[in-house]
PDB file of N, CA, C and O in Angstrom:
ATOM      1  N   MET A   1      39.541  90.507 -26.307  1.00  0.00           N
ATOM      2  CA  MET A   1      40.973  90.621 -27.013  1.00  0.00           C
ATOM      3  C   MET A   1      42.233  90.681 -26.120  1.00  0.00           C
ATOM      4  O   MET A   1      42.290  91.373 -25.103  1.00  0.00           O
ATOM      5  N   GLU A   2      43.184  89.945 -26.551  1.00  0.00           N
ATOM      6  CA  GLU A   2      44.396  89.857 -25.626  1.00  0.00           C
ATOM      7  C   GLU A   2      45.110  91.213 -25.765  1.00  0.00           C
ATOM      8  O   GLU A   2      44.988  91.847 -26.814  1.00  0.00           O
ATOM      9  N   TYR A   3      45.911  91.717 -24.663  1.00  0.00           N
ATOM     10  CA  TYR A   3      46.650  92.771 -24.472  1.00  0.00           C
ATOM     11  C   TYR A   3      48.256  92.329 -25.098  1.00  0.00           C
ATOM     12  O   TYR A   3      48.849  91.298 -24.780  1.00  0.00           O
ATOM     13  N   ASP A   4      48.688  93.214 -25.903  1.00  0.00           N
ATOM     14  CA  ASP A   4      49.821  92.937 -26.570  1.00  0.00           C
ATOM     15  C   ASP A   4      50.505  94.253 -26.433  1.00  0.00           C
ATOM     16  O   ASP A   4      50.096  95.236 -27.050  1.00  0.00           O
ATOM     17  N   GLU A   5      51.734  94.307 -25.489  1.00  0.00           N
ATOM     18  CA  GLU A   5      52.281  95.754 -25.327  1.00  0.00           C
ATOM     19  C   GLU A   5      53.099  96.177 -26.279  1.00  0.00           C
ATOM     20  O   GLU A   5      53.359  97.374 -26.157  1.00  0.00           O
ATOM     21  N   PRO A   6      53.845  95.406 -27.611  1.00  0.00           N
ATOM     22  CA  PRO A   6      54.348  95.722 -28.496  1.00  0.00           C
ATOM     23  C   PRO A   6      53.351  96.272 -29.415  1.00  0.00           C
ATOM     24  O   PRO A   6      53.786  97.274 -29.982  1.00  0.00           O
ATOM     25  N   SER A   7      51.984  95.906 -29.803  1.00  0.00           N
ATOM     26  CA  SER A   7      51.193  96.228 -30.408  1.00  0.00           C
ATOM     27  C   SER A   7      50.184  97.484 -30.058  1.00  0.00           C
ATOM     28  O   SER A   7      49.333  98.082 -30.716  1.00  0.00           O
ATOM     29  N   LYS A   8      50.620  97.587 -28.879  1.00  0.00           N
ATOM     30  CA  LYS A   8      49.743  98.963 -27.946  1.00  0.00           C
ATOM     31  C   LYS A   8      50.819 100.103 -28.212  1.00  0.00           C
ATOM     32  O   LYS A   8      50.521 101.259 -28.512  1.00  0.00           O
ATOM     33  N   ARG A   9      52.182  99.588 -28.051  1.00  0.00           N
ATOM     34  CA  ARG A   9      53.233 100.527 -28.354  1.00  0.00           C
ATOM     35  C   ARG A   9      53.286 101.325 -29.699  1.00  0.00           C
ATOM     36  O   ARG A   9      53.476 102.532 -29.848  1.00  0.00           O
ATOM     37  N   GLU A  10      53.091 100.448 -30.553  1.00  0.00           N
ATOM     38  CA  GLU A  10      53.039 100.778 -32.081  1.00  0.00           C
ATOM     39  C   GLU A  10      51.651 101.941 -32.149  1.00  0.00           C
ATOM     40  O   GLU A  10      51.749 103.079 -32.608  1.00  0.00           O
ATOM     41  N   GLU A  11      50.485 101.381 -31.623  1.00  0.00           N
ATOM     42  CA  GLU A  11      49.317 102.072 -31.812  1.00  0.00           C
ATOM     43  C   GLU A  11      49.633 103.412 -31.123  1.00  0.00           C
ATOM     44  O   GLU A  11      49.227 104.391 -31.749  1.00  0.00           O
ATOM     45  N   LEU A  12      50.204 103.634 -30.090  1.00  0.00           N
ATOM     46  CA  LEU A  12      50.348 104.893 -29.344  1.00  0.00           C
ATOM     47  C   LEU A  12      51.285 105.801 -29.990  1.00  0.00           C
ATOM     48  O   LEU A  12      51.118 107.014 -29.859  1.00  0.00           O
ATOM     49  N   PHE A  13      52.340 105.296 -30.735  1.00  0.00           N
ATOM     50  CA  PHE A  13      53.274 106.156 -31.589  1.00  0.00           C
ATOM     51  C   PHE A  13      52.813 106.060 -32.994  1.00  0.00           C
ATOM     52  O   PHE A  13      53.696 106.440 -33.764  1.00  0.00           O
ATOM     53  N   ASP A  14      51.705 105.672 -33.598  1.00  0.00           N
ATOM     54  CA  ASP A  14      51.226 106.060 -34.829  1.00  0.00           C
ATOM     55  C   ASP A  14      51.156 107.487 -35.357  1.00  0.00           C
ATOM     56  O   ASP A  14      50.738 108.411 -34.659  1.00  0.00           O
ATOM     57  N   PRO A  15      51.593 107.648 -36.657  1.00  0.00           N
ATOM     58  CA  PRO A  15      51.770 108.991 -37.097  1.00  0.00           C
ATOM     59  C   PRO A  15      50.194 109.765 -36.730  1.00  0.00           C
ATOM     60  O   PRO A  15      50.083 110.907 -36.283  1.00  0.00           O
ATOM     61  N   LEU A  16      49.024 108.802 -37.055  1.00  0.00           N
ATOM     62  CA  LEU A  16      47.868 109.700 -37.147  1.00  0.00           C
ATOM     63  C   LEU A  16      47.492 110.215 -35.439  1.00  0.00           C
ATOM     64  O   LEU A  16      46.771 111.166 -35.136  1.00  0.00           O
ATOM     65  N   ALA A  17      48.254 109.226 -34.428  1.00  0.00           N
ATOM     66  CA  ALA A  17      47.581 109.676 -32.970  1.00  0.00           C
ATOM     67  C   ALA A  17      48.018 111.154 -32.584  1.00  0.00           C
ATOM     68  O   ALA A  17      48.971 111.844 -32.944  1.00  0.00           O
ATOM     69  N   ARG A  18      46.992 111.369 -31.741  1.00  0.00           N
ATOM     70  CA  ARG A  18      47.102 113.051 -31.186  1.00  0.00           C
ATOM     71  C   ARG A  18      47.100 112.870 -29.863  1.00  0.00           C
ATOM     72  O   ARG A  18      46.573 111.945 -29.245  1.00  0.00           O
ATOM     73  N   PHE A  19      47.932 114.119 -29.288  1.00  0.00           N
ATOM     74  CA  PHE A  19      47.653 113.825 -27.916  1.00  0.00           C
ATOM     75  C   PHE A  19      47.241 115.426 -27.231  1.00  0.00           C
ATOM     76  O   PHE A  19      47.640 116.523 -27.622  1.00  0.00           O
ATOM     77  N   LEU A  20      46.407 115.145 -26.208  1.00  0.00           N
ATOM     78  CA  LEU A  20      45.902 116.321 -25.640  1.00  0.00           C
ATOM     79  C   LEU A  20      46.973 116.341 -24.115  1.00  0.00           C
ATOM     80  O   LEU A  20      47.056 115.327 -23.423  1.00  0.00           O
ATOM     81  N   VAL A  21      47.667 117.521 -23.788  1.00  0.00           N
ATOM     82  CA  VAL A  21      48.775 117.081 -22.589  1.00  0.00           C
ATOM     83  C   VAL A  21      48.000 118.198 -21.649  1.00  0.00           C
ATOM     84  O   VAL A  21      47.666 119.267 -22.159  1.00  0.00           O
ATOM     85  N   LEU A  22      47.730 117.921 -20.277  1.00  0.00           N
ATOM     86  CA  LEU A  22      47.488 119.083 -19.493  1.00  0.00           C
ATOM     87  C   LEU A  22      48.386 118.816 -18.473  1.00  0.00           C
ATOM     88  O   LEU A  22      48.706 117.739 -17.971  1.00  0.00           O
ATOM     89  N   LEU A  23      48.931 120.517 -18.120  1.00  0.00           N
ATOM     90  CA  LEU A  23      49.993 120.649 -17.594  1.00  0.00           C
ATOM     91  C   LEU A  23      49.869 121.507 -16.361  1.00  0.00           C
ATOM     92  O   LEU A  23      49.215 122.508 -16.652  1.00  0.00           O
ATOM     93  N   ARG A  24      50.173 121.506 -15.329  1.00  0.00           N
ATOM     94  CA  ARG A  24      49.977 122.469 -13.890  1.00  0.00           C
ATOM     95  C   ARG A  24      51.116 123.047 -13.725  1.00  0.00           C
ATOM     96  O   ARG A  24      52.093 122.364 -13.416  1.00  0.00           O
ATOM     97  N   PRO A  25      51.221 124.478 -13.906  1.00  0.00           N
ATOM     98  CA  PRO A  25      52.562 125.151 -13.330  1.00  0.00           C
ATOM     99  C   PRO A  25      52.700 124.942 -11.874  1.00  0.00           C
ATOM    100  O   PRO A  25      51.704 124.990 -11.152  1.00  0.00           O
ATOM    101  N   THR A  26      54.013 124.688 -11.349  1.00  0.00           N
ATOM    102  CA  THR A  26      54.183 124.350 -10.214  1.00  0.00           C
ATOM    103  C   THR A  26      54.322 125.565  -9.267  1.00  0.00           C
ATOM    104  O   THR A  26      54.629 125.445  -8.081  1.00  0.00           O
ATOM    105  N   ALA A  27      54.077 126.732  -9.874  1.00  0.00           N
ATOM    106  CA  ALA A  27      54.006 128.214  -9.380  1.00  0.00           C
ATOM    107  C   ALA A  27      52.606 128.805  -9.761  1.00  0.00           C
ATOM    108  O   ALA A  27      52.267 128.774 -10.944  1.00  0.00           O
ATOM    109  N   PRO A  28      51.728 129.375  -8.752  1.00  0.00           N
ATOM    110  CA  PRO A  28      50.718 130.045  -9.085  1.00  0.00           C
ATOM    111  C   PRO A  28      50.867 131.090 -10.100  1.00  0.00           C
ATOM    112  O   PRO A  28      51.705 131.956  -9.849  1.00  0.00           O
ATOM    113  N   SER A  29      50.083 131.193 -11.420  1.00  0.00           N
ATOM    114  CA  SER A  29      50.136 132.542 -12.099  1.00  0.00           C
ATOM    115  C   SER A  29      49.406 133.607 -11.418  1.00  0.00           C
ATOM    116  O   SER A  29      48.311 133.378 -10.903  1.00  0.00           O
ATOM    117  N   PRO A  30      50.111 135.085 -11.380  1.00  0.00           N
ATOM    118  CA  PRO A  30      49.482 136.035 -10.802  1.00  0.00           C
ATOM    119  C   PRO A  30      47.974 136.689 -11.605  1.00  0.00           C
ATOM    120  O   PRO A  30      47.064 137.410 -11.197  1.00  0.00           O
ATOM    121  N   SER A  31      48.272 136.009 -12.953  1.00  0.00           N
ATOM    122  CA  SER A  31      47.014 136.384 -13.764  1.00  0.00           C
ATOM    123  C   SER A  31      46.474 135.459 -14.426  1.00  0.00           C
ATOM    124  O   SER A  31      47.085 134.393 -14.504  1.00  0.00           O
ATOM    125  N   THR A  32      45.214 135.601 -15.072  1.00  0.00           N
ATOM    126  CA  THR A  32      44.117 134.859 -15.345  1.00  0.00           C
ATOM    127  C   THR A  32      44.347 134.720 -17.037  1.00  0.00           C
ATOM    128  O   THR A  32      43.937 133.761 -17.690  1.00  0.00           O
ATOM    129  N   ASP A  33      45.076 135.861 -17.591  1.00  0.00           N
ATOM    130  CA  ASP A  33      45.304 135.973 -19.164  1.00  0.00           C
ATOM    131  C   ASP A  33      45.594 134.665 -19.565  1.00  0.00           C
ATOM    132  O   ASP A  33      45.971 133.729 -18.859  1.00  0.00           O
ATOM    133  N   THR A  34      45.340 134.698 -21.003  1.00  0.00           N
ATOM    134  CA  THR A  34      45.397 133.567 -21.797  1.00  0.00           C
ATOM    135  C   THR A  34      46.933 133.165 -22.118  1.00  0.00           C
ATOM    136  O   THR A  34      47.721 133.999 -22.565  1.00  0.00           O
ATOM    137  N   VAL A  35      47.319 131.735 -21.839  1.00  0.00           N
ATOM    138  CA  VAL A  35      48.481 131.343 -22.061  1.00  0.00           C
ATOM    139  C   VAL A  35      48.683 130.633 -23.342  1.00  0.00           C
ATOM    140  O   VAL A  35      48.047 129.611 -23.599  1.00  0.00           O
ATOM    141  N   ALA A  36      49.575 131.158 -24.176  1.00  0.00           N
ATOM    142  CA  ALA A  36      50.393 130.789 -25.655  1.00  0.00           C
ATOM    143  C   ALA A  36      50.868 129.447 -25.335  1.00  0.00           C
ATOM    144  O   ALA A  36      51.602 129.223 -24.372  1.00  0.00           O
ATOM    145  N   MET A  37      50.361 128.374 -26.311  1.00  0.00           N
ATOM    146  CA  MET A  37      50.284 127.374 -26.376  1.00  0.00           C
ATOM    147  C   MET A  37      50.922 126.487 -27.548  1.00  0.00           C
ATOM    148  O   MET A  37      50.113 126.158 -28.416  1.00  0.00           O
ATOM    149  N   PRO A  38      52.205 126.059 -27.711  1.00  0.00           N
ATOM    150  CA  PRO A  38      52.764 125.850 -29.081  1.00  0.00           C
ATOM    151  C   PRO A  38      51.943 124.390 -29.729  1.00  0.00           C
ATOM    152  O   PRO A  38      51.884 123.258 -29.249  1.00  0.00           O
ATOM    153  N   GLY A  39      51.303 125.008 -31.136  1.00  0.00           N
ATOM    154  CA  GLY A  39      50.581 123.946 -31.506  1.00  0.00           C
ATOM    155  C   GLY A  39      49.041 124.080 -31.511  1.00  0.00           C
ATOM    156  O   GLY A  39      48.216 123.359 -32.072  1.00  0.00           O
ATOM    157  N   ALA A  40      48.834 125.313 -30.658  1.00  0.00           N
ATOM    158  CA  ALA A  40      47.082 125.366 -30.443  1.00  0.00           C
ATOM    159  C   ALA A  40      46.928 125.961 -31.505  1.00  0.00           C
ATOM    160  O   ALA A  40      47.757 126.330 -32.336  1.00  0.00           O
ATOM    161  N   LEU A  41      45.317 126.096 -31.456  1.00  0.00           N
ATOM    162  CA  LEU A  41      44.625 127.126 -32.407  1.00  0.00           C
ATOM    163  C   LEU A  41      44.841 128.609 -32.071  1.00  0.00           C
ATOM    164  O   LEU A  41      45.083 129.035 -30.942  1.00  0.00           O
ATOM    165  N   PRO A  42      44.729 129.307 -33.133  1.00  0.00           N
ATOM    166  CA  PRO A  42      44.813 130.657 -32.714  1.00  0.00           C
ATOM    167  C   PRO A  42      43.895 131.288 -31.935  1.00  0.00           C
ATOM    168  O   PRO A  42      42.739 130.865 -31.972  1.00  0.00           O
ATOM    169  N   HIS A  43      44.157 132.184 -31.259  1.00  0.00           N
ATOM    170  CA  HIS A  43      43.183 133.147 -30.305  1.00  0.00           C
ATOM    171  C   HIS A  43      42.380 133.950 -31.073  1.00  0.00           C
ATOM    172  O   HIS A  43      42.719 134.472 -32.135  1.00  0.00           O
ATOM    173  N   SER A  44      41.253 134.052 -30.501  1.00  0.00           N
ATOM    174  CA  SER A  44      40.359 135.250 -31.112  1.00  0.00           C
ATOM    175  C   SER A  44      41.264 136.629 -30.954  1.00  0.00           C
ATOM    176  O   SER A  44      42.250 136.791 -30.236  1.00  0.00           O
ATOM    177  N   SER A  45      40.635 137.555 -31.833  1.00  0.00           N
ATOM    178  CA  SER A  45      41.145 138.821 -31.701  1.00  0.00           C
ATOM    179  C   SER A  45      41.196 139.660 -30.267  1.00  0.00           C
ATOM    180  O   SER A  45      42.152 140.378 -29.973  1.00  0.00           O
ATOM    181  N   ARG A  46      40.208 139.498 -29.542  1.00  0.00           N
ATOM    182  CA  ARG A  46      40.065 139.671 -28.379  1.00  0.00           C
ATOM    183  C   ARG A  46      41.240 139.656 -27.314  1.00  0.00           C
ATOM    184  O   ARG A  46      41.765 140.539 -26.635  1.00  0.00           O
ATOM    185  N   ASN A  47      41.456 138.158 -27.458  1.00  0.00           N
ATOM    186  CA  ASN A  47      42.876 138.041 -26.814  1.00  0.00           C
ATOM    187  C   ASN A  47      44.081 138.345 -27.124  1.00  0.00           C
ATOM    188  O   ASN A  47      44.982 138.099 -26.322  1.00  0.00           O
ATOM    189  N   LYS A  48      44.321 138.884 -28.235  1.00  0.00           N
ATOM    190  CA  LYS A  48      45.617 139.358 -29.255  1.00  0.00           C
ATOM    191  C   LYS A  48      46.546 140.259 -28.143  1.00  0.00           C
ATOM    192  O   LYS A  48      46.168 141.203 -27.450  1.00  0.00           O
ATOM    193  N   GLY A  49      47.532 139.801 -28.199  1.00  0.00           N
ATOM    194  CA  GLY A  49      48.432 140.485 -27.514  1.00  0.00           C
ATOM    195  C   GLY A  49      48.427 140.134 -25.874  1.00  0.00           C
ATOM    196  O   GLY A  49      49.080 140.909 -25.174  1.00  0.00           O
ATOM    197  N   LYS A  50      47.878 139.249 -25.344  1.00  0.00           N
ATOM    198  CA  LYS A  50      47.671 138.881 -23.797  1.00  0.00           C
ATOM    199  C   LYS A  50      48.312 137.803 -23.535  1.00  0.00           C
ATOM    200  O   LYS A  50      48.549 137.418 -22.390  1.00  0.00           O
ATOM    201  N   GLU A  51      48.705 137.125 -24.740  1.00  0.00           N
ATOM    202  CA  GLU A  51      49.314 135.859 -24.283  1.00  0.00           C
ATOM    203  C   GLU A  51      50.600 135.770 -23.516  1.00  0.00           C
ATOM    204  O   GLU A  51      51.480 136.631 -23.549  1.00  0.00           O
ATOM    205  N   LYS A  52      50.634 134.711 -22.856  1.00  0.00           N
ATOM    206  CA  LYS A  52      51.826 134.768 -21.885  1.00  0.00           C
ATOM    207  C   LYS A  52      52.752 133.484 -22.373  1.00  0.00           C
ATOM    208  O   LYS A  52      52.157 132.582 -22.964  1.00  0.00           O
ATOM    209  N   GLU A  53      53.767 133.391 -22.218  1.00  0.00           N
ATOM    210  CA  GLU A  53      54.557 132.483 -22.398  1.00  0.00           C
ATOM    211  C   GLU A  53      54.532 131.234 -21.106  1.00  0.00           C
ATOM    212  O   GLU A  53      54.659 131.654 -19.956  1.00  0.00           O
ATOM    213  N   ILE A  54      54.407 130.083 -21.268  1.00  0.00           N
ATOM    214  CA  ILE A  54      54.443 129.030 -20.044  1.00  0.00           C
ATOM    215  C   ILE A  54      55.856 128.373 -20.118  1.00  0.00           C
ATOM    216  O   ILE A  54      56.432 128.023 -21.148  1.00  0.00           O
ATOM    217  N   ASP A  55      56.360 128.258 -18.688  1.00  0.00           N
ATOM    218  CA  ASP A  55      57.435 127.502 -18.703  1.00  0.00           C
ATOM    219  C   ASP A  55      57.388 126.094 -18.684  1.00  0.00           C
ATOM    220  O   ASP A  55      57.256 125.582 -17.573  1.00  0.00           O
ATOM    221  N   PHE A  56      57.461 125.397 -19.607  1.00  0.00           N
ATOM    222  CA  PHE A  56      57.205 123.868 -19.501  1.00  0.00           C
ATOM    223  C   PHE A  56      58.253 123.250 -18.782  1.00  0.00           C
ATOM    224  O   PHE A  56      58.091 122.102 -18.368  1.00  0.00           O
ATOM    225  N   ASP A  57      59.212 123.806 -18.598  1.00  0.00           N
ATOM    226  CA  ASP A  57      60.218 122.867 -17.530  1.00  0.00           C
ATOM    227  C   ASP A  57      59.617 122.906 -16.267  1.00  0.00           C
ATOM    228  O   ASP A  57      59.857 121.975 -15.498  1.00  0.00           O
ATOM    229  N   ASP A  58      58.813 123.897 -15.883  1.00  0.00           N
ATOM    230  CA  ASP A  58      58.407 124.510 -14.380  1.00  0.00           C
ATOM    231  C   ASP A  58      56.886 124.158 -14.181  1.00  0.00           C
ATOM    232  O   ASP A  58      56.136 124.922 -13.575  1.00  0.00           O
ATOM    233  N   ALA A  59      56.414 122.815 -14.789  1.00  0.00           N
ATOM    234  CA  ALA A  59      55.226 122.393 -14.969  1.00  0.00           C
ATOM    235  C   ALA A  59      55.053 120.936 -14.401  1.00  0.00           C
ATOM    236  O   ALA A  59      56.013 120.165 -14.412  1.00  0.00           O
ATOM    237  N   ARG A  60      53.837 120.562 -13.908  1.00  0.00           N
ATOM    238  CA  ARG A  60      53.918 119.093 -13.607  1.00  0.00           C
ATOM    239  C   ARG A  60      52.776 118.550 -14.628  1.00  0.00           C
ATOM    240  O   ARG A  60      51.917 119.309 -15.078  1.00  0.00           O
ATOM    241  N   LEU A  61      52.827 117.465 -14.885  1.00  0.00           N
ATOM    242  CA  LEU A  61      51.913 116.816 -15.778  1.00  0.00           C
ATOM    243  C   LEU A  61      50.780 116.322 -15.157  1.00  0.00           C
ATOM    244  O   LEU A  61      50.995 115.497 -14.269  1.00  0.00           O
ATOM    245  N   GLN A  62      49.323 116.690 -15.455  1.00  0.00           N
ATOM    246  CA  GLN A  62      48.434 116.492 -14.728  1.00  0.00           C
ATOM    247  C   GLN A  62      47.489 115.324 -15.231  1.00  0.00           C
ATOM    248  O   GLN A  62      46.775 114.579 -14.560  1.00  0.00           O
ATOM    249  N   GLY A  63      47.686 115.375 -16.606  1.00  0.00           N
ATOM    250  CA  GLY A  63      46.821 114.250 -17.388  1.00  0.00           C
ATOM    251  C   GLY A  63      47.057 114.362 -18.973  1.00  0.00           C
ATOM    252  O   GLY A  63      47.498 115.347 -19.566  1.00  0.00           O
ATOM    253  N   PHE A  64      46.671 113.154 -19.516  1.00  0.00           N
ATOM    254  CA  PHE A  64      46.639 113.398 -20.692  1.00  0.00           C
ATOM    255  C   PHE A  64      45.622 112.453 -21.427  1.00  0.00           C
ATOM    256  O   PHE A  64      45.106 111.500 -20.843  1.00  0.00           O
ATOM    257  N   ALA A  65      45.322 112.811 -22.925  1.00  0.00           N
ATOM    258  CA  ALA A  65      44.342 111.986 -23.391  1.00  0.00           C
ATOM    259  C   ALA A  65      44.831 111.638 -24.823  1.00  0.00           C
ATOM    260  O   ALA A  65      45.247 112.594 -25.478  1.00  0.00           O
ATOM    261  N   SER A  66      44.845 110.491 -25.369  1.00  0.00           N
ATOM    262  CA  SER A  66      45.438 110.451 -26.612  1.00  0.00           C
ATOM    263  C   SER A  66      44.299 109.885 -27.625  1.00  0.00           C
ATOM    264  O   SER A  66      43.395 109.290 -27.037  1.00  0.00           O
ATOM    265  N   PHE A  67      44.179 109.956 -28.974  1.00  0.00           N
ATOM    266  CA  PHE A  67      43.420 109.585 -29.886  1.00  0.00           C
ATOM    267  C   PHE A  67      43.780 109.717 -30.922  1.00  0.00           C
ATOM    268  O   PHE A  67      44.558 110.575 -31.338  1.00  0.00           O
ATOM    269  N   ARG A  68      43.122 108.655 -31.645  1.00  0.00           N
ATOM    270  CA  ARG A  68      43.334 108.470 -33.313  1.00  0.00           C
ATOM    271  C   ARG A  68      42.133 108.230 -33.861  1.00  0.00           C
ATOM    272  O   ARG A  68      41.306 107.477 -33.347  1.00  0.00           O
ATOM    273  N   PHE A  69      41.932 108.971 -35.136  1.00  0.00           N
ATOM    274  CA  PHE A  69      40.707 108.849 -36.162  1.00  0.00           C
ATOM    275  C   PHE A  69      41.294 107.404 -36.915  1.00  0.00           C
ATOM    276  O   PHE A  69      42.508 107.202 -36.923  1.00  0.00           O
ATOM    277  N   ASP A  70      40.334 106.412 -37.549  1.00  0.00           N
ATOM    278  CA  ASP A  70      40.929 105.715 -38.301  1.00  0.00           C
ATOM    279  C   ASP A  70      39.697 104.984 -39.188  1.00  0.00           C
ATOM    280  O   ASP A  70      38.607 105.555 -39.160  1.00  0.00           O
ATOM    281  N   THR A  71      39.792 104.052 -39.780  1.00  0.00           N
ATOM    282  CA  THR A  71      38.910 103.222 -40.204  1.00  0.00           C
ATOM    283  C   THR A  71      38.956 101.577 -40.253  1.00  0.00           C
ATOM    284  O   THR A  71      39.965 101.038 -40.709  1.00  0.00           O
ATOM    285  N   GLU A  72      37.842 100.780 -39.775  1.00  0.00           N
ATOM    286  CA  GLU A  72      38.166  99.595 -39.699  1.00  0.00           C
ATOM    287  C   GLU A  72      37.458  98.708 -40.791  1.00  0.00           C
ATOM    288  O   GLU A  72      36.415  99.201 -41.219  1.00  0.00           O
ATOM    289  N   GLU A  73      37.796  97.587 -41.281  1.00  0.00           N
ATOM    290  CA  GLU A  73      36.897  96.905 -42.064  1.00  0.00           C
ATOM    291  C   GLU A  73      35.591  96.338 -41.327  1.00  0.00           C
ATOM    292  O   GLU A  73      35.543  96.271 -40.099  1.00  0.00           O
ATOM    293  N   THR A  74      34.720  96.006 -42.009  1.00  0.00           N
ATOM    294  CA  THR A  74      33.876  95.302 -41.854  1.00  0.00           C
ATOM    295  C   THR A  74      33.345  94.002 -42.527  1.00  0.00           C
ATOM    296  O   THR A  74      34.042  93.487 -43.402  1.00  0.00           O
ATOM    297  N   LEU A  75      32.093  93.406 -42.157  1.00  0.00           N
ATOM    298  CA  LEU A  75      31.877  92.044 -42.893  1.00  0.00           C
ATOM    299  C   LEU A  75      31.238  92.613 -44.206  1.00  0.00           C
ATOM    300  O   LEU A  75      31.122  91.845 -45.162  1.00  0.00           O
ATOM    301  N   GLY A  76      30.781  94.018 -44.321  1.00  0.00           N
ATOM    302  CA  GLY A  76      29.832  94.370 -45.303  1.00  0.00           C
ATOM    303  C   GLY A  76      30.920  94.905 -46.449  1.00  0.00           C
ATOM    304  O   GLY A  76      32.115  94.616 -46.391  1.00  0.00           O
ATOM    305  N   SER A  77      30.494  95.501 -47.210  1.00  0.00           N
ATOM    306  CA  SER A  77      31.206  96.111 -48.419  1.00  0.00           C
ATOM    307  C   SER A  77      31.871  97.508 -48.077  1.00  0.00           C
ATOM    308  O   SER A  77      32.461  97.972 -49.053  1.00  0.00           O
ATOM    309  N   SER A  78      31.919  98.180 -47.110  1.00  0.00           N
ATOM    310  CA  SER A  78      32.263  99.307 -46.761  1.00  0.00           C
ATOM    311  C   SER A  78      32.931  99.483 -45.182  1.00  0.00           C
ATOM    312  O   SER A  78      32.516  98.863 -44.202  1.00  0.00           O
ATOM    313  N   ASP A  79      33.755 100.205 -45.173  1.00  0.00           N
ATOM    314  CA  ASP A  79      34.756 100.378 -43.889  1.00  0.00           C
ATOM    315  C   ASP A  79      34.042 101.369 -43.073  1.00  0.00           C
ATOM    316  O   ASP A  79      33.226 102.080 -43.659  1.00  0.00           O
ATOM    317  N   VAL A  80      34.213 101.520 -41.870  1.00  0.00           N
ATOM    318  CA  VAL A  80      33.705 102.213 -40.831  1.00  0.00           C
ATOM    319  C   VAL A  80      34.620 103.215 -40.145  1.00  0.00           C
ATOM    320  O   VAL A  80      35.779 102.881 -39.899  1.00  0.00           O
ATOM    321  N   GLU A  81      34.229 104.266 -39.864  1.00  0.00           N
ATOM    322  CA  GLU A  81      35.138 104.996 -39.278  1.00  0.00           C
ATOM    323  C   GLU A  81      34.983 105.174 -37.695  1.00  0.00           C
ATOM    324  O   GLU A  81      33.902 105.274 -37.114  1.00  0.00           O
ATOM    325  N   VAL A  82      36.178 105.196 -37.131  1.00  0.00           N
ATOM    326  CA  VAL A  82      36.442 104.756 -35.777  1.00  0.00           C
ATOM    327  C   VAL A  82      37.078 105.789 -35.059  1.00  0.00           C
ATOM    328  O   VAL A  82      37.632 106.639 -35.756  1.00  0.00           O
ATOM    329  N   ILE A  83      37.142 105.946 -33.637  1.00  0.00           N
ATOM    330  CA  ILE A  83      38.322 106.778 -32.949  1.00  0.00           C
ATOM    331  C   ILE A  83      38.823 105.820 -31.877  1.00  0.00           C
ATOM    332  O   ILE A  83      38.047 105.079 -31.273  1.00  0.00           O
ATOM    333  N   TYR A  84      39.854 105.842 -31.699  1.00  0.00           N
ATOM    334  CA  TYR A  84      40.810 104.908 -30.500  1.00  0.00           C
ATOM    335  C   TYR A  84      40.873 106.437 -29.476  1.00  0.00           C
ATOM    336  O   TYR A  84      41.141 107.587 -29.823  1.00  0.00           O
ATOM    337  N   TRP A  85      40.554 105.949 -28.288  1.00  0.00           N
ATOM    338  CA  TRP A  85      41.121 107.013 -27.238  1.00  0.00           C
ATOM    339  C   TRP A  85      41.312 106.542 -25.788  1.00  0.00           C
ATOM    340  O   TRP A  85      40.761 105.547 -25.316  1.00  0.00           O
ATOM    341  N   CYS A  86      42.080 107.288 -25.186  1.00  0.00           N
ATOM    342  CA  CYS A  86      42.607 106.739 -23.968  1.00  0.00           C
ATOM    343  C   CYS A  86      42.678 107.933 -23.001  1.00  0.00           C
ATOM    344  O   CYS A  86      43.429 108.817 -23.414  1.00  0.00           O
ATOM    345  N   ALA A  87      42.076 108.191 -21.795  1.00  0.00           N
ATOM    346  CA  ALA A  87      42.271 109.445 -21.123  1.00  0.00           C
ATOM    347  C   ALA A  87      42.800 109.036 -19.535  1.00  0.00           C
ATOM    348  O   ALA A  87      42.197 108.187 -18.878  1.00  0.00           O
ATOM    349  N   VAL A  88      43.907 109.696 -19.056  1.00  0.00           N
ATOM    350  CA  VAL A  88      44.650 109.356 -17.841  1.00  0.00           C
ATOM    351  C   VAL A  88      44.845 110.439 -17.213  1.00  0.00           C
ATOM    352  O   VAL A  88      45.555 111.336 -17.666  1.00  0.00           O
ATOM    353  N   GLU A  89      44.122 110.512 -15.862  1.00  0.00           N
ATOM    354  CA  GLU A  89      44.419 111.604 -14.736  1.00  0.00           C
ATOM    355  C   GLU A  89      45.687 111.241 -13.803  1.00  0.00           C
ATOM    356  O   GLU A  89      45.796 110.123 -13.300  1.00  0.00           O
ATOM    357  N   ILE A  90      46.563 112.185 -13.623  1.00  0.00           N
ATOM    358  CA  ILE A  90      47.850 112.003 -12.572  1.00  0.00           C
ATOM    359  C   ILE A  90      47.702 112.546 -11.349  1.00  0.00           C
ATOM    360  O   ILE A  90      47.616 113.769 -11.233  1.00  0.00           O
ATOM    361  N   ASP A  91      47.665 111.918 -10.538  1.00  0.00           N
ATOM    362  CA  ASP A  91      47.371 112.347  -8.983  1.00  0.00           C
ATOM    363  C   ASP A  91      48.694 112.812  -8.440  1.00  0.00           C
ATOM    364  O   ASP A  91      49.567 112.032  -8.060  1.00  0.00           O
ATOM    365  N   ASN A  92      48.787 113.969  -8.424  1.00  0.00           N
ATOM    366  CA  ASN A  92      50.144 114.595  -7.853  1.00  0.00           C
ATOM    367  C   ASN A  92      50.158 114.857  -6.688  1.00  0.00           C
ATOM    368  O   ASN A  92      51.167 115.341  -6.177  1.00  0.00           O
TER     369      ASN A  92
END
């Protein structure tokens, strides 16, 4: 299949697309406690109250993954479930 940049950009910003972003703080953290992440699943009760806020302005992008669950037409009578994904590691 030929690469089509406008089509790939449309896929990237599809409302069903999801991203996992890996950030590395520029300053080392003195503690190994849990970091509160916006949009993350709730922590278990054993970690409750230990979360620290992370300064996203003071972090470097280490890598990311994008993924999207979708269905594709087949030659048969039913569609098939698929996942599109891409992972990128950034060398800082």
